[in-house]
N, C-alpha and C positions, 0 to 999 in steps of 0.2 A: 406662863401658859394661864394663868388667871387673866391676863390682859388679853390674851388670844381668843379665849373663849367668851370675853365681853363683848369685844369688838364682833365677832362671829355672830353673837346673839342679835347685837343691834342692828346687823346688816339683815337678819331674818325679820327683825321687827319692822324695819322699815319696808320691808316686802309687804307684809300684813297690811300696813297703813295706807300704802300705795296702792294695792289691788283693787279692781273695780269691783269685786266681791269677797266678801271676810273668807279667809282660809285659816279656819281654826288649829289646823296641823302646823301650819308655820308659826302661828301664835304658841303653839304649845312647846314646840322646838325651840324658840326662843327663851321662854321662862326656864326651860331646863338647863339650857347653857348659862343663863344668869345665874341660877342658884348654885350650879358647879362652880361657876368663878367666884362667885361670894363664899361658898365653901372653901375653896382652897384658898382664900384669903383670911377667913376666920380660923380655919383648923389648918394652919401652915407648918404644923408639928409633923402632919402625915408625910410618911417617908415618899420623895419623889420619885425613888427607884419602884416603890411599890405602885403607883399610880401610872408610872410608864409602862410596866409590864402588864398591868391589867388592859390598859388601851392597846397595848401591843397585841395582845391574845386576840382582841376583837378584830384588830387592823389584819393581822394575819389570817383569821376565819374568813374574813371577805376577801382577801386577795386568793386564797384557796378555793372559793366558790367561784370567782371570776375566772380562773385558770381552768377549773373542771369545766365551765359553761363553754370556754374558749375551744377546749378539746370537742366537744358537742358540736360547735358551730362548724370547726375545721373539717371533722368527720362528714359533716352534711353538705358542706361547702356553702355557707350562709354567709351573708354580709354582716359586716361589723364585728366579725372576729378580731382583726387586728386591734380595735379599741379595746376588747375585752383581753387580749394578751398583755398590752400595755399597762392597762390598769390592773390588772391581776399582779404583774410583776412588781409594780410600784408599791402596791398595798401589802404585798407578801414581804418585800425587802424591808419596808418601813417598819411592818410588824416584828420581824425578825430582831431589827437594830432595837426596839424598844423594849423587846422581851429580854435582851441579854444587856439591858442598859447598866445593870450593877457592874458590868466589865468594861463601859465604856465612860470616857470621861463627860462630864456635865455639858461641855461645849458641843460635843458630837452630837448628844442626846437633843439639844435645843435646835440643831441645823437640822434634824431629820424633822423635828415638829414643826419647824418654821417653813420648811418645804410643804409639808402636808396642809397646813394652814395656808399657805400662799395658794395652792391647787384649788382647796375648799374656799377660799375667798372668790377667786376667780369663777367658780362656779354659781355662787352665791350672787356676784355681779351680773352673770349672765341671765339669771332668773329676774332679778330685778329689771333689766332691760325687756326682758320677755313681758312684763307688764304693761308697756308701752305698744305691744303688737297688736294689729287685729285680731279678733277672735278667732277667725279661719286659719290664719297661722298657729295661733297658740293651741288649737284643737290638734294640728298636727304635730307639734312637738312636746306638749306638756306631759305626755305618759312618757317621754324619753328621758327626761330630767327630772329626777327626784331625789330627795336625800332620805334614805333609809333609817328609821329609827333603830336605836342598838338592838341587836337580836335579843339579847338577854333580858331586855325590859319588855319584850314582846311576846317570847316564845312559850313562856308558862303562864300566860293569861288565860289559856283553856282549862287548865288544872285548876286555876284560884276560882275561875267561875264555876267549875264542876263542884268543887267544895263548897261552895256557898249554895249551890243548887241542891246538892244533896242534905242540906239541913234543913230545907223547906220541905222538899218532896218526901212523901212516903213511900215505902217500898212495896212493888206490886209484883204479883206472879204472871200478870196477863203481859203480853206482848204483842203490840199491834201497831197501825200505821197511825192510831189515834194519838193526839198530843196530850201529856198528862198535865200540860200547863199551857195556855192559850190566852195572848191579849192582841186586840186588835185596835186601831185608831177609827175605822170604819167598816161597814159592811162590804167593801169592794172586794172582790177576789183578786190575790196578788197575781201578776204576771210572770213574774220571776221570784223563785226562792232559792236562797243559799242555806247551805247545811253544813254546819261546823261540828265534827265527831270528835268526841273526847274520850278517852278511857282513863281508868283511876293509874294504871301503871305503864311502864316502858314508854317507849316512842310514842305511843297513843296518847298521852298526857300532852304533848306538844300539839296534836290536832291532826286533823284531815279535813278537806272542803270540797264540796261539789254543788251542783247546779239543778234546779229541775225547772224545765220551761215546757210549755204546752203539753205537761204530763209526762215528759220524759226526764228520767235522772241522766245526767252526763256527768261522769265521773272519771278521773284520770290517775293513775299511779303505776308503782312497781309491782304488778299483778302476776307477771310471769317469774315463778320462783328457780326456775332453771336458768334465767339470764342475770341473777343476782352477781355482782361483784363489790369489791371495795366496802366490804362488812354489810353487805344487803343495802348500802346506800346508793348504788346505782344498778341499771338495769335496761331493758328494752320498756318504753313507754307503753302503756296499754289504755286504750279508751273504752270504758263500760257505759253500756246504756241498758235502761229496763223500766221498768213502772214504778211509781213512788209505792203503790200499796204494797209490792213484794220486798222494795229493797229496805225500807225503814225497819219492819221487823226483823230481816235478815241481819242487818247491821247492829241491832240491839242483841239479837241473841248469838250471834257469831263470836263478837269482840266485847261483849257487855260495856256496848257504847252508850253515851247520851248525846243526843242530837241536839243542837241549837239550831231553829230553823227562822228566816227572816225573809219576810215576803216584801217584793219591791213592786211598787207601781210605776208601770211604764206608759210613754206616750205611743201612739199608733207608728211614729217613725222609730223609738226606740225600741221596739218590737221587732220590726222587721230588720233593724240593726242588729239585734239579737241572733234571730233568725238566720241572717247571712254568714255572721260569725262562725256558727256552729255547722251551718253547711260547708262553708271554707274549709273549717277543720276535719270534717267527714270526708271531703275530698281528698286528704292527704292519706287516708285510712285504707286499709284491705283487712277482711275478716280475718280473725285468728281463732284457730280452735285450742280449748284447753284440753288438759290429758283427758279428762272425762267425756269430753263431746268426740274427741278422736276414738275412744274406746267403744262409744255409744254408735259411731257409724260402723264399726265392724261387729258390734255384738248388741242387739236391741235389748237384750235381757243382763246386761252388764250390771254388775253390784256398785251401787253409787257409793256405799261407804268405803270402798277400796282407795277413792280419791278424795283427800281431803286438803289438796292446796286450794287457796282462796278462790282463783280462778274457776276450777271446777265446783267448788260449793255454790259460789255466786251463779254459775250455770244452772245447776238442778235445784236450788233452794231459792233462787230470786230471778229466774228466768231471764237472766242476763244475756248480752249479747256483747263480745268482746273484739277489740279490733287493735291492729298496729298499724304503725306510720311507716309509710315507705319513703317519707321525706319531711322537712320541717323541722324545727326546733324541738319536737315533741317525740322524734324517733328515739331518744335516748332520755332515759329518767335519772335526775340528780336530786337528791332530798333538799340540796339548800338553795337550788334555781329553779331546773326545770321540774317543778312540781305540780301538785294539785292545786296550788295557788295562782302558778303562774298561766296555766290554762284558762281557770275561771276568769282571772284578770283578762286575760285575751278575749274573752266573750264579753265580758261587761263592759269593758273599756271602750270599743268602738262604738257602742249606742250613745256615747256622750252623758251616761250616768254619772262616771268618773267618781266612783264611792270611795275608791281609794286606789292612787297611782303610786307605783312603787317601783324600785330599781334595785337591784344587789340580792340579797339574802330575804327570802319571802316566808312568811310563817302565818298559818290559820289564826293565830293569836292576836295578828294586826288586824285582820279583818273581824274578829269577834269583837275586839274591843271597840273598833271603829262603828260597826252596826248597832252595838248595844246603846252607844251615845246618839247616833241619828234616830233610833227608835223613839228615843225621849223627846225630840224635837217635834213640834206639832206639825211642821210645814216640811218635813223631809220626806222622801220617795219611799222610805222604809216603814211601811204601814201595819206590819205584823209580827209578833214574837211568840214561837213555839217551842216548847221543850219536849223530846222524846226521850222518855227514860223506861 
């Protein structure tokens, strides 16, 4: 296993050296695998069964996410569903074998690991060949072929950042759209803003993500509580739009959230591409009424306090408009794949910004970690950093 990790990391490192522009994500992935490989060598007393079980849990989780995505693609008759089915079954089977490694022989376990690394190596070889293709071809394919960092390394980044922030910020009773912390690289007004929401407890500590473009908030989530199933992790996908001045105070007050906002500077062509991506997403939607909006249509004097579900609160406290999808991948929401990050990524990606291209399990922590580092670079497109608390 040590040798496999080292070879895999060297293949990533060769991609980093041969690319026309530096990709720090590839370099980071290579260094992590080198460290893991050396750790297995110097700490060889760690039980192989324990390592296989941990890796198996992660692989099984990825396989489960792929299979849930396949179900969504199958229901909506979207292309690419066969690939999701095959990869989901393969990852799930490999994960199960590794989880039950204490009951299998070492030879059987190593065979399963060998198959996994062979397929992973084929993917890495493909990425290496991609570095020699024309830019126009790479732009079409690069967002489809990426290796996701382990979810357990990224999922809890928002909670860690929130803990660090709370040690710096002083508590305040004032709730507004004004940032309690603001830092700028220049006086340029950002063309696009990305918000990462974090709460102290529950699933909110993993985070939520949405965008603001041309003064309009674009948010996607599992906002129809009547459609919840699979322990509230699945449901109808709902698109929420409103203005920034109403939305930020609502988020802070309703869920005691802290919002980390990052401003992005775009070129004229990128602004047009983002606008087109939003337009294409809205073209798949139809207006949906919350329980409060339905009651209001029947009785203009309806008591707002009778409706405490999130969709209703967003309507009468944040002036929100809600939409559901009649087609496309966002028709059904799933927390691990078809989530707020995927919709935001589909808007950011076509612009050519390529802030982060991912495939598999998506978490706001991945974005938060990346954007904080990008803001520290003097020449990056991330030009502002705000905290709303």
